GUBANU-556346 format. One record per residue (C-alpha): residue in three letters; x negated, y, z. Coordinates in steps of 0.1 Angstrom, whole numbers, plus 2048, in hexadecimal, padded with zeros to 3 digits. Example, Ala and Ser with C-alpha at 12.3 -4.5 7.8 and 13.67 -1.06 7.14 Angstrom:
<sites>
ala7857D384E ser7777F5847 
</sites>
This chain:
<sites>
met8CB71C9FF lys8A7717A0A thr89C6F4A10 leu88C6E9A31 tyr86B6E6A1F gln86D709A11 gln876716A34 phe858704A42 ile840713A28 ile84E736A2E thr84D731A54 thr829724A53 leu81D741A3D ser82F75AA53 leu82074BA72 met7FD74CA62 leu802770A58 phe810779A7A ser7F4768A8D thr7DA779A77 ile7E979BA7E val7EC794AA3 gly7C9785AA4 phe7BB7A5A93 phe7CE7BBAAB leu7C27A8ACA thr79E7A7ABC asn79F7CCAB4 thr7AC7D3AD7 tyr7907BEAE7 tyr7777D0AD1 his7817F3ADC leu7847E9B01 val7657D3B05 thr7507CDAE6 lys74D7F1ADB glu73C7FCAFB gln7257DEAFC asn71B7E3AD7 asp712808ADF glu6FD7FDAFE lys6EC7E2AE9 asn6E27FAACD val6D7814AE7 ala6C07FAAF6 ile6B27F2AD4 ala6AC816ACC gln69B81CAED asn6837FFAE7 ile67B80EAC5 thr674831AD4 arg65F823AF0 tyr64A811AD7 ile646831AC3 glu63D845AE2 ser62482BAEE thr612826ACD pro5F9841AC4 asp5F3849A9F leu613836A95 asp61F83CA72 leu643844A7C glu652843A59 his641822A50 tyr64D813A71 leu67181EA6D ser671814A48 thr6667F1A53 leu6827EFA6D gly69B7FBA53 asp6917DFA3C ile6997C5A57 gly6BD7D1A5D tyr6C07F4A6D gln6C9817A61 phe6B7835A70 tyr6BB85AA6F val69E86DA7F val69F892A87 gly6858A9A97 glu6888CBAA9 ser6718D9A8E gly68B8D1A74 tyr67F8AEA6A ser69A898A5B gln697876A4B phe6AC857A44 phe69E833A46 gly6AD812A3D gly6CF811A2A ala6E0831A22 phe6FD83EA37 lys71F843A27 thr71F866A35 ser700879A41 glu711895A54 leu707895A79 pro7178AEA91 pro6FE8C7AA0 ser7098BDAC3 ala6FC89AABD lys6D98A8AB4 glu6DA8BFAD2 thr6E28A2AE9 val6C388EADF phe6AD8ADADE lys6B68B2B03 gly6AB88FB0B asn6CE87FB0D ile6DD862AFB phe6F7866ADF his71284BAE2 gly72184EAC0 met72C82AABD glu73E82AADE asn74F84BAD8 tyr758844AB3 pro77E849AAF asn792829AB2 gln79C819A91 ser7B17FBA89 phe7A27D8A84 met7807E2A91 thr7777F6A72 gly76380DA89 phe74A7F1A8C phe7437F1A67 thr746816A60 asn725821A51 lys726845A5C ile709857A6D ile720862A89 asn72683DA91 thr703838A9F val6F083BAC0 gly6D7857AC4 val6B8854ADA pro69E86FAE0 phe678869ADD ile65887DADA tyr641879ABD asn62188DAB9 gly62C8A5AD5 glu64D8AEAC4 gln6708A4ACF tyr68288DAB7 gly6A287AAB7 val6AA859AA5 phe6CD84FA9C leu6D182AA96 arg6EB810A8C pro6E87ECA7E asn6E97E9A58 ile7097D3A55 gly7017CAA31 leu6E07BAA3B leu6EC7ABA5B phe708799A49 ser6F277BA41 glu6F775AA30 val70374BA51 his71F764A53 thr72875CA2F ile729737A37 leu73F73DA56 ala757753A42 cys75A737A27 leu75F71EA43 ile77B732A52 ile78C738A31 ser788713A27 met797708A49 ala7B571FA44 ile7BB712A20 ile7B76EDA2A ser7CC6F2A49 leu7E8702A33 ile7E66E5A1A gly7E66CCA36 met8046DBA47 leu8176DCA26 phe80F6B7A20 val81A6AEA43 ala8396C2A3F lys8416AFA1F gln83D68EA32 leu85269AA4E ile86E6A7A38 arg86F689A21 pro883672A39 ile89A68FA41 thr8A1692A1B gln8A866DA1B leu8BE671A39 thr8D168DA27 glu8D7677A08 ala8E1659A1E thr8FA66FA30 lys909679A0F gln90D655A06 ile91D64DA27 ser936669A21 lys940655A02 glu945636A18 asn925626A0A tyr917615A29 asp8FE5FEA18 leu8E2619A17 leu8C9616A33 leu8AA62CA38 lys88861CA34 val874632A4C lys858620A5E arg84F63AA79 arg84E63AA9E asp85265FAA4 glu873673AA8 ile87B671A83 gly87664CA84 gln88E64AAA2 leu8A7660A8F ala8A4649A71 ser8A962AA87 ser8C763AA98 phe8D5643A76 asn8D161FA6A gln8E2612A89 met8FE62BA85 thr901620A60 lys9045FBA6A gln91E604A84 leu932618A6B gln92F5FBA53 glu93D5E4A6D thr9585FDA76 tyr961600A51 arg9635DAA4E ser9775D7A6D arg98E5F3A62 lys9955E2A41 glu99A5C1A52 phe9B15D1A6C ile9C65E2A51 ser9C85C2A3E asn9D25AEA5D val9EC5C8A68 ser9FA5CAA44 his9FD5A4A44 aspA0C5A2A66 pheA265BCA5E glnA2D5AFA3B serA3558BA46 proA52593A5F leuA5E5AFA48 leuA61597A2B asnA7357EA42 ileA8B599A4D glnA915A4A2A glyA96581A1D tyrAAE575A38 serAC1596A36 gluAC758FA11 leuAD356CA1A leuAEC57AA34 lysAFD58DA17 serB0756CA07 proB2D567A0B serB28541A0B ileB11541A2A thrB1C52AA46 gluB1F536A6A gluB0351FA74 aspAEB52DA59 argAF6550A63 leuAEC54BA87 thrACB53BA7C tyrAC3558A65 thrACC573A7F serAB7561A98 ileA99561A81 ileA9E586A7A gluAA058DA9F thrA8057AAA5 gluA6E58CA89 thrA7A5AEA96 lysA6D5A6AB9 argA4C59BAAA leuA4A5BDA97 serA535CFAB7 leuA385BDACB leuA1E5C3AAF thrA265E8AAF lysA225EBAD5 glnA025D7AD5 leu9F35EDAB9 leu9FD60DACC leu9EC5FFAEB leu9CC5F6AD8 thr9CC619AC9 phe9CD627AEC leu9B1610AF8 asp99C61AADA gln99D63EAE2 pro97B64AAF0 thr98C663B07 arg9A3649B16 ala9A5649B3C leu9B3630B55 lys9D163AB69 arg9C462AB89 ser9DA625BA6 ser9DB60DBC4 phe9F55F2BC0 ala9FD5CFBCD leu9EE5B8BB3 asp9FD599BC2 gluA205A8BC0 glnA1A5B2B9C leuA1258EB93 lysA2F57FBA6 thrA47598B95 leuA3A58DB74 ileA3F568B7D glnA6356FB86 lysA68581B65 tyrA5F561B52 leuA6D548B6B trpA8A53FB54 leuA72537B37 ileA5C523B4E gluA7A50EB5A aspA8750AB36 serA654FDB2A glyA634E5B47 ileA414F3B51 gluA354F1B75 leuA27512B82 tyrA0E513B9F tyrA00532BAD lys9E953CBC9 ile9EA562BCD ala9DC573BEB pro9E9595BF5 ile9D35AEBE3 arg9D45D3BDD phe9C15DEBBE asn9B7600BB1 gly9BD600B8B asp9D4607B6E glu9F45F4B78 glyA045F6B56 leu9E65EAB43 leu9E05CDB5B gluA045C2B59 thr9FE5BFB33 val9E15A8B3A trp9F4591B51 aspA12591B39 asn9FC586B1C leu9EA56BB2F leuA0A55CB3E thrA1E55DB1D asnA0054CB0B ala9FF531B26 leuA2452BB21 lysA2352DAFB tyrA06515AF5 asnA0D4FDB12 lysA184D9B0E proA3B4CDB17 asnA3E4C8B3C glyA1B4D7B41 serA0F4EDB5D ileA01510B63 lys9EC51BB80 ile9E653FB8B ile9CB545BA5 val9C2567BB3 glu9A656CBCC glu990589BD8 thr96F591BE8 asn9625B2BF6 asp9585BEBD3 asp96E5ABBB9 val98F59CBB2 phe99057AB9F ile9AE56FB8B gln9B354DB79 phe9CE543B60 arg9CB51DB5A asp9E3509B43 thr9E54E5B36 gly9EC4F0B13 met9DE4E6AF1 gly9BD4F7AF8 ile9A5508AE1 lys9894FAACB glu966502AD7 glu95D513AB6 glu97B52AABA leu973537ADD ser95A551AD1 his975561ABB leu99155FAD4 phe991584ADE glu98E592ABA arg9AB5A6AAD phe9C4593A97 tyr9B1572A9D arg9C8554AA2 ala9BA531AA6 asp9C7516A8F ala9DA504AAA ser9EF522AB1 arg9F752EA8D thrA1951EA8F lysA21532AAF gluA2E555AAF glyA1256DAB6 thrA0058CAAA gly9DC583AB1 leu9D95A3AC6 gly9E2597AE9 leu9C158AAF4 ala9AF5A7AE4 ile9C35BEAF9 val9BC5A9B18 lys9965ACB11 glu9995D2B0B val9AC5D8B2C val9945C3B41 asp9775D5B32 phe9895F5B38 his9895ECB5D arg9635E3B5B gly96C5BFB61 ser96459FB4E ile978582B3F arg96D560B33 val980541B27 ser97B51CB2C ser98E504B16 gln9904E0B0B phe9A34D9AEB gly9C24C4AF3 lys9BE4C8B19 gly9C34EDB22 thr9B450FB26 cys9A9525B44 phe9A354AB43 phe98C558B5F ile98E57EB66 thr978592B7D leu9835B6B87 pro96C5CBB9C lys97B5DEBB9 leu974604BB6 
</sites>
């Protein structure tokens, strides 16, 4: 398997090679379409200036003049109608010139050898040192018709400046390649660290955090990964704590059921003890049943794809029905119940909200004082519904209020009471599920009040 760094190197080199080939192709196309004709015209103009000077200068030493021009960067081939033929400047690679080219200049026309030279790849025609790749211009010298065929001497024209430019281009290419490889290494390093950290997380090692101090996309990725790791760490801790709490809460009633079941087998047990033991077993069984139901409900609420089963129902009737359900317990406890409930229709999950009111009311009954009181107030505005459950019970200590909605949390004052520590956690989840809010106010030894706000949708 190729690493990301290897892929980057291969991709970079491939792009450089591809861009070089495409660049040569485009440059070659531009040369044949534009530059080739311009180069031919430029050299024709140079040749015409030379021939005008020859024709306008009496007693000119033609060979000395052309030799001098050849020394400064041009190649010449001069022919005359009388059969004169001479090369000046650098030698041509091939010295064969078609007879038609000579006839063209002897007739006073211009030979466009550069422009009409066959197309070749990568502008090689510009550098081809053949006599046919020249421009021919006619002139008269000492009363005889001549023709001069000219092209630049590429070897002489490629000066030190061109060498420096070539070195500059090559150096830039090498330095750019090295720079890109270095940058790629710096970019890939945090990704490598991220890969290793991911492997550690797969082994449930959540203590490894990335130390990447960057503000770009990789820095954001590293920051998001660290945040995810912290959340997984918290989830892992919560899961272990949850399993521990569930195991404890199941183990305690199961041990009681097992223990008292063993006692019931004793032949010497009295009727009074038998009733006591069966009552305890019944209580523990109900506790297990309640715990199971609450765990199933929490599992449902924890599902990311959960959806409310919204329907319009009479909230006031739901609360009144709940009160009638526990009326016998209220009367047996000697508790006074006051309620002020306006007729309200609400659009929400009727089953989940019934669980909320059931938990709050049973808590108010369970933790109330003898001959205490409970007040239930329900009001509404155009946008919200407000519900209060107020009791005169034992209350909650201030330092315990912040933990009240945590799962399996039970305040010290209530440890002797039967409970699972899940009721208020479910209440909070359901209220949040309805995009509402819940807060609690309590004075230890005096009572507690729960305030719930549910938005109308």
